[in-house]
C-alpha positions as CSV (number, residue, x, y, z in Angstrom):
1,M,-50.7,-57.6,37.7
2,I,-48.0,-55.0,36.8
3,L,-45.7,-53.6,39.5
4,R,-45.1,-49.8,39.3
5,I,-42.5,-48.0,41.3
6,R,-43.0,-44.2,41.7
7,S,-42.0,-41.4,43.9
8,G,-43.7,-41.2,47.2
9,Q,-46.3,-38.4,47.8
10,Q,-48.0,-37.0,51.0
11,T,-51.1,-38.8,49.9
12,D,-49.3,-42.2,50.3
13,V,-48.5,-41.7,54.0
14,A,-51.6,-43.4,55.4
15,A,-51.2,-46.5,53.3
16,C,-47.5,-46.7,54.2
17,V,-48.2,-46.3,57.9
18,D,-50.7,-49.2,57.6
19,I,-48.0,-51.4,56.0
20,L,-45.6,-50.5,58.8
21,R,-48.3,-51.2,61.5
22,D,-49.2,-54.5,59.9
23,W,-45.5,-55.5,59.9
24,A,-45.1,-54.5,63.6
25,A,-48.3,-56.5,64.5
26,E,-46.8,-59.7,63.0
27,T,-43.3,-59.2,64.5
28,P,-43.1,-60.6,68.1
29,W,-40.1,-58.6,69.2
30,M,-41.4,-55.3,67.9
31,A,-42.4,-52.8,70.6
32,E,-45.9,-51.3,70.6
33,L,-46.2,-48.5,68.1
34,D,-47.7,-45.0,68.6
35,E,-51.2,-44.3,67.6
36,R,-52.0,-44.2,63.9
37,Q,-52.4,-40.4,63.8
38,S,-49.1,-39.7,65.5
39,M,-47.4,-42.1,63.1
40,Q,-49.0,-40.4,60.1
41,R,-47.7,-37.0,61.3
42,F,-44.2,-38.5,61.8
43,W,-44.2,-40.1,58.4
44,S,-45.7,-37.1,56.7
45,D,-42.6,-35.2,57.9
46,I,-40.3,-38.0,56.6
47,F,-42.0,-37.9,53.2
48,R,-41.5,-34.1,53.1
49,T,-37.8,-34.2,53.9
50,D,-36.5,-37.6,52.6
51,L,-36.8,-39.3,49.3
52,A,-39.5,-41.9,49.1
53,W,-40.5,-44.6,46.6
54,I,-43.8,-46.4,46.4
55,A,-44.5,-49.9,45.0
56,E,-48.0,-50.2,43.5
57,M,-49.9,-53.1,42.0
58,G,-53.0,-51.8,40.5
59,N,-54.3,-49.1,42.8
60,R,-52.8,-50.8,45.9
61,I,-49.6,-49.7,47.6
62,V,-47.7,-52.9,48.4
63,G,-44.4,-51.4,49.6
64,F,-42.3,-48.3,50.3
65,C,-38.7,-47.2,50.8
66,T,-37.3,-44.0,52.2
67,R,-33.8,-42.6,52.0
68,N,-32.1,-39.6,53.6
69,D,-28.6,-38.9,52.1
70,D,-27.1,-42.4,52.1
71,N,-29.2,-43.8,54.8
72,I,-32.2,-46.1,54.1
73,G,-34.8,-45.1,56.7
74,A,-37.5,-47.6,55.8
75,L,-38.1,-50.5,53.5
76,Y,-41.4,-52.4,54.0
77,V,-43.5,-54.7,51.8
78,V,-46.9,-56.1,52.6
79,A,-46.8,-59.7,53.8
80,E,-48.3,-61.4,50.7
81,A,-45.9,-59.6,48.4
82,R,-42.7,-60.4,50.2
83,S,-40.0,-62.6,48.5
84,T,-41.3,-61.4,45.1
85,G,-38.5,-58.9,44.4
86,I,-40.4,-55.8,45.3
87,G,-38.1,-54.9,48.2
88,K,-35.1,-55.3,45.9
89,R,-36.7,-53.1,43.2
90,L,-37.4,-50.4,45.8
91,L,-33.9,-50.6,47.2
92,D,-32.5,-50.5,43.6
93,M,-34.4,-47.2,43.1
94,A,-32.9,-45.8,46.3
95,K,-29.4,-46.8,45.3
96,A,-29.7,-45.6,41.6
97,D,-31.0,-42.3,42.8
98,R,-27.7,-41.5,44.4
99,E,-26.1,-41.3,41.0
100,E,-28.4,-38.7,39.5
101,N,-27.5,-35.2,38.4
102,L,-28.4,-33.1,41.4
103,H,-28.0,-29.9,39.4
104,A,-30.7,-31.1,37.0
105,L,-33.0,-32.1,39.9
106,R,-32.7,-28.7,41.4
107,F,-33.4,-27.1,38.0
108,Y,-36.5,-29.1,37.5
109,K,-37.8,-28.3,41.0
110,R,-37.1,-24.6,40.6
111,E,-39.0,-24.5,37.3
112,G,-42.1,-26.1,38.9
113,L,-41.7,-29.6,37.6
114,V,-42.8,-32.4,40.0
115,E,-41.5,-35.9,39.7
116,I,-44.4,-38.4,39.1
117,G,-42.6,-41.6,38.4
118,R,-39.4,-43.5,37.8
119,E,-38.4,-46.8,36.3
120,I,-35.3,-48.6,35.3
121,E,-35.3,-49.7,31.7
122,S,-34.5,-53.4,31.5
123,E,-32.7,-53.1,28.2
124,S,-30.3,-50.3,29.1
125,N,-30.4,-50.3,32.9
126,L,-30.9,-46.5,32.7
127,M,-33.4,-44.7,35.0
128,N,-36.2,-42.8,33.4
129,I,-37.6,-40.1,35.5
130,E,-41.0,-38.6,34.5
131,H,-41.8,-35.0,35.5
132,R,-45.0,-33.1,35.2
133,W,-45.4,-29.3,35.1
134,T,-48.6,-27.7,36.2
135,R,-49.4,-24.1,36.1
136,P,-49.5,-22.3,39.4
137,S,-52.9,-21.5,40.7
């Protein structure tokens, strides 16, 4: 199955919280987490303020990464997909993003374009960022 890395959206929060909760449940030293709804509110705010990337295989989210400025806030991958390079790919996206043209990103956002996906070309190592424009309702 093909792995796709894309920008995180609010609709991804519940699946990401489930990944985090599963990780915590299998980690003996991890303290008990808040209730799911509370965590979803918290991560919804993070996805609103920070940059987020989602790893998908088919229609399933298998990992996510968040970054605020130069700080990685989260990097989690489902148990069965660990040690497959997904975490590295997510981290590579977070690192590569720091080198983008911030003026261009502000321009796209101001003009109503929404980022819907990114990938690093294997041949050139350049990042392709796909934007979509939709008419305001």
